[in-house]
C-alpha positions in Angstrom: 0.0 0.0 0.3 1.5 3.5 -1.0 -1.4 5.8 0.2 0.7 8.7 -2.1 0.3 7.3 -4.8 -3.3 5.8 -4.7 -3.7 9.8 -3.6 -2.0 11.1 -6.7 -3.8 8.8 -9.0 -7.3 9.5 -8.2 -6.6 13.1 -8.3 -5.9 12.2 -12.3 -8.8 10.4 -12.4 -10.3 12.9 -11.4 -9.3 15.6 -14.0 -10.4 13.3 -16.4 -14.5 12.0 -14.8 -15.4 16.3 -14.5 -14.4 17.2 -18.0 -15.8 14.0 -20.0 -18.9 14.5 -17.2 -18.6 18.8 -19.0 -18.3 16.8 -22.3 -21.2 14.8 -22.4 -23.7 18.0 -20.6 -23.3 19.3 -23.8 -24.4 16.0 -25.5 -26.7 16.3 -23.1 -29.9 17.3 -26.0 -28.9 14.5 -28.1 -31.3 10.9 -28.4 -28.6 7.8 -27.7 -28.3 6.7 -31.2 -26.6 9.8 -32.4 -23.8 10.4 -30.0 -22.0 7.5 -32.2 -21.5 9.7 -34.5 -20.4 13.1 -32.8 -16.5 12.9 -32.5 -17.3 14.5 -28.9 -18.8 11.2 -27.9 -16.2 10.1 -28.3 -13.9 11.4 -26.7 -16.4 11.5 -23.2 -15.2 8.1 -24.2 -12.0 8.4 -23.3 -11.6 10.5 -21.4 -13.6 7.9 -19.2 -12.0 4.8 -19.9 -9.0 7.1 -18.6 -10.8 8.0 -15.5 -11.3 4.3 -15.2 -8.2 3.3 -16.1 -6.6 5.9 -13.3 -9.2 5.1 -10.6 -8.0 1.1 -11.3 -4.1 2.1 -10.9 -5.0 3.8 -7.7 -7.1 0.7 -6.7 -3.7 -1.0 -6.9 -2.3 1.4 -4.0 -4.5 1.7 -1.8 -8.5 0.5 -0.6 -11.1 1.0 -1.3 -12.7 3.2 1.6 -9.6 5.9 -0.2 -9.9 5.2 -2.9 -13.6 6.2 -3.6 -14.5 9.2 -2.0 -12.1 11.1 -4.6 -15.1 10.8 -5.9 -16.2 14.3 -5.4 -13.7 16.2 -6.6 -15.3 15.2 -9.8 -17.9 17.7 -8.6 -15.4 20.9 -7.5 -13.2 20.3 -10.4 -16.4 20.8 -12.4 -17.0 24.2 -11.2 -13.8 25.4 -11.6 -13.2 24.3 -15.0 -16.2 25.7 -16.3 -15.1 29.3 -14.4 -12.1 29.2 -16.2 -13.7 28.2 -20.3 -16.4 30.7 -19.0 -13.7 33.1 -18.1 -15.4 34.2 -14.6 -15.0 33.8 -10.7 -16.1 31.1 -8.5 -19.1 32.8 -6.7 -19.5 32.8 -2.9 -21.5 29.5 -2.4 -19.1 27.9 -4.4 -16.1 28.8 -2.6 -18.5 27.5 1.1 -18.8 24.7 -0.8 -15.0 23.7 -1.8 -14.3 24.4 1.0 -16.8 22.0 2.9 -16.7 19.5 0.3 -12.6 19.2 1.0 -12.4 19.9 4.5 -15.3 16.9 5.1 -13.3 14.6 2.2 -10.4 15.7 3.7 -11.7 13.7 7.4 -12.8 10.2 5.2 -8.9 10.5 4.8 -7.9 11.5 7.8 -10.2 8.4 9.9 -9.4 5.5 7.0 -7.8 2.6 8.4 -4.5 1.7 6.6 -4.9 -1.8 6.6 -4.5 -4.2 3.5 -7.2 -4.5 1.0 -9.7 -7.6 -0.2 -12.0 -9.6 -2.5 -14.3 -10.7 -2.7 -15.5 -14.4 -1.9 -16.9 -16.8 -4.4 -19.9 -16.2 -2.3 -20.5 -12.6 -1.8 -20.1 -11.9 -5.7 -23.1 -13.3 -7.1 -25.4 -12.2 -4.1 -23.5 -8.4 -5.3 -24.5 -8.9 -8.6 -28.1 -10.3 -8.8 -28.6 -8.3 -5.8 -27.3 -4.3 -7.8 -29.1 -5.8 -11.2 -32.3 -6.2 -9.7 -32.2 -2.6 -8.1 -30.7 -0.8 -11.6 -33.6 -2.6 -13.4 -35.8 -0.7 -10.9 -34.1 2.5 -10.8 -34.6 2.4 -15.2 -37.8 0.9 -15.2 -39.0 3.9 -13.1 -36.3 6.8 -14.6 -38.6 6.1 -18.0 -42.0 6.7 -16.5 -43.3 10.2 -17.6 -42.4 13.1 -16.0 -40.4 11.0 -13.9 -36.7 12.9 -12.4 -33.3 12.8 -14.1 -32.3 12.4 -10.7 -33.1 8.4 -10.9 -30.9 7.6 -14.3 -28.4 10.3 -12.0 -28.5 7.7 -9.2 -27.9 4.5 -11.3 -24.7 6.1 -12.7 -23.8 6.5 -9.4 -24.5 3.3 -8.2 -22.6 1.4 -11.4 -20.1 3.4 -11.1 -19.2 2.2 -7.7 -20.1 -1.6 -7.5 -18.0 -1.3 -10.5 -15.2 -0.5 -8.5 -15.4 -2.6 -5.4 -15.1 -5.2 -8.2 -12.4 -3.3 -9.8 -10.3 -4.4 -6.4 -11.1 -7.5 -6.7 -9.4 -7.7 -10.4 -7.0 -5.8 -8.8 -5.5 -7.6 -5.9 -6.5 -11.5 -7.7 -3.8 -10.1 -11.4 -1.5 -9.0 -8.4 -1.3 -12.7 -7.7 -2.0 -14.3 -10.6 -5.6 -15.7 -9.7 -7.1 -13.8 -13.2 -8.5 -16.7 -14.5 -10.3 -18.2 -11.8 -13.7 -17.9 -12.1 -14.2 -15.1 -8.8 -12.0 -12.6 -11.4 -13.1 -13.0 -14.4 -17.0 -12.9 -13.6 -16.1 -10.2 -11.8 -14.2 -8.3 -14.7 -17.0 -9.2 -16.9 -19.5 -7.5 -14.7 -17.0 -4.8 -14.4 -17.0 -3.8 -18.0 -20.5 -3.6 -18.0 -21.5 -1.8 -15.4 -19.3 0.5 -16.2 -21.1 0.5 -20.0 -24.5 1.2 -18.3 -22.5 3.9 -15.5 -21.7 6.1 -18.3 -25.3 5.3 -20.0 -27.0 6.2 -17.1 -25.2 9.1 -16.5 -25.4 10.9 -20.4 -29.1 10.1 -19.7 -29.4 11.8 -16.7 -27.7 14.9 -18.1 -30.5 16.2 -19.8 -32.6 18.1 -17.3 -30.3 19.7 -14.3 -26.9 18.9 -15.1 -25.8 20.2 -12.4 -28.1 17.9 -9.6 -27.6 15.0 -11.6 -23.8 15.2 -11.0 -24.4 16.4 -7.7 -26.1 12.6 -7.2 -23.9 10.0 -9.0 -21.3 11.8 -7.5 -22.5 10.8 -4.2 -24.5 7.8 -4.6 -21.3 6.5 -5.9 -18.9 6.6 -3.1 -21.6 5.0 -0.6 -22.7 2.8 -2.8 -18.8 1.6 -2.5 -18.8 2.3 1.1 -21.1 -0.1 1.8 -19.6 -2.6 -0.9 -16.3 -1.8 1.5 -17.5 -1.8 4.8 -19.5 -4.3 4.4 -18.4 -7.4 1.7 -14.8 -6.2 2.5 -14.2 -5.3 6.2 -12.9 -2.2 5.2 -13.1 0.6 8.3 -12.4 3.5 10.3 -9.5 4.0 12.7 -10.7 4.3 16.6 -14.0 1.9 16.3 -17.5 3.4 16.8 -16.0 6.4 17.4 -14.2 6.9 14.4 -17.6 6.1 12.3 -19.7 8.8 13.7 -16.7 10.5 13.1 -16.7 9.6 9.8 -20.2 10.4 9.1 -20.2 14.0 9.4 -17.3 14.1 7.6 -20.3 12.8 4.9 -22.2 14.9 5.4 -19.8 18.1 5.8 -19.0 16.9 2.5 -22.4 16.5 0.6 -23.8 20.0 2.2 -20.7 21.2 0.0 -21.6 19.4 -3.1 -25.6 20.5 -2.5 -24.3 24.0 -1.9 -22.6 23.5 -4.9 -25.2 22.1 -7.1 -27.7 24.8 -5.8 -24.9 27.4 -6.5 -24.5 25.8 -10.0 -28.0 25.6 -11.0 -29.5 29.0 -13.6 -32.4 31.3 -11.5 -35.4 30.6 -12.7 -36.8 33.1 -14.3 -40.0 34.9 -13.2 -42.7 36.2 -15.6 -42.5 40.0 -16.1 -45.1 42.2 -17.5 -44.9 42.4 -21.0 -43.3 45.7 -22.3 -44.6 46.9 -25.8 -42.0 48.3 -28.0 -41.9 52.4 -28.0 -42.3 51.9 -32.3 -45.1 49.6 -31.9 -46.8 51.5 -29.4 -47.1 54.8 -31.7 -47.6 52.6 -35.0 -51.5 51.6 -33.2 -51.6 54.6 -32.0 -51.5 56.6 -35.0 -53.8 53.3 -36.3 -56.2 54.0 -34.3 -56.2 57.6 -34.8 -57.3 56.5 -38.5 -59.7 54.5 -38.4 -63.4 56.2 -38.8 -65.4 57.2 -36.4 -68.5 54.4 -35.4 -72.1 54.7 -37.4 -74.7 56.1 -34.5 
């Protein structure tokens, strides 16, 4: 384990994911069937692939609970990149959101137990895959209903990526021990590829409305799903026992508050309908037309 290398790879991965998210945002109005003809879609896929590769490399040097929370940086970096791209300063609420997110993330990292990463057992893998499939199918059905919120698809994207990360740790560790052809490793690798593709498609659908809220939802559900798997199935945890778990939960709430603040600051304010104003030229034209109107016959 080398936490310094893992953190560096995580930051680089977050940069790639943030740029990919902004590209996918621009493509959001296009139907999925037309994306293959757009070069920007392929650039987004390449960036998502680069982010995934860096993420896989990070799991080689750090446990899932260390690597996955860095997904919170995706929204943080997206805000900064948009500000630079549009040549405008970061607003006060955005700075507060950035600060809360970074403080919460730092607290989580300080509380993570530096134990050894482990793999999923043969009896755990089918349960995880079946449960994930049922959950994603349910979210798919809900998100396709008329007037359904796009946040259902965003949540499905986050869960897909979170479970894929947990499976990636198993694949990475099996590869390091030369057991890549074992049934567990092959099943985990196949499921990882399928979940990664599903996550990209769910993400693209979720960006069609309220990009900031969709990105925040997937950013939060991703580490939450992975952390749940890490704690329940992989035996990972936090320092200081129960106290550490409580402090970690508080840090997660703090980081989530920062993400929520960034989302509110990023969403455009709704415009209220005002009184209709008629241009001065139009008013004068109407007045002249009225003055030439013949008087009513009596």
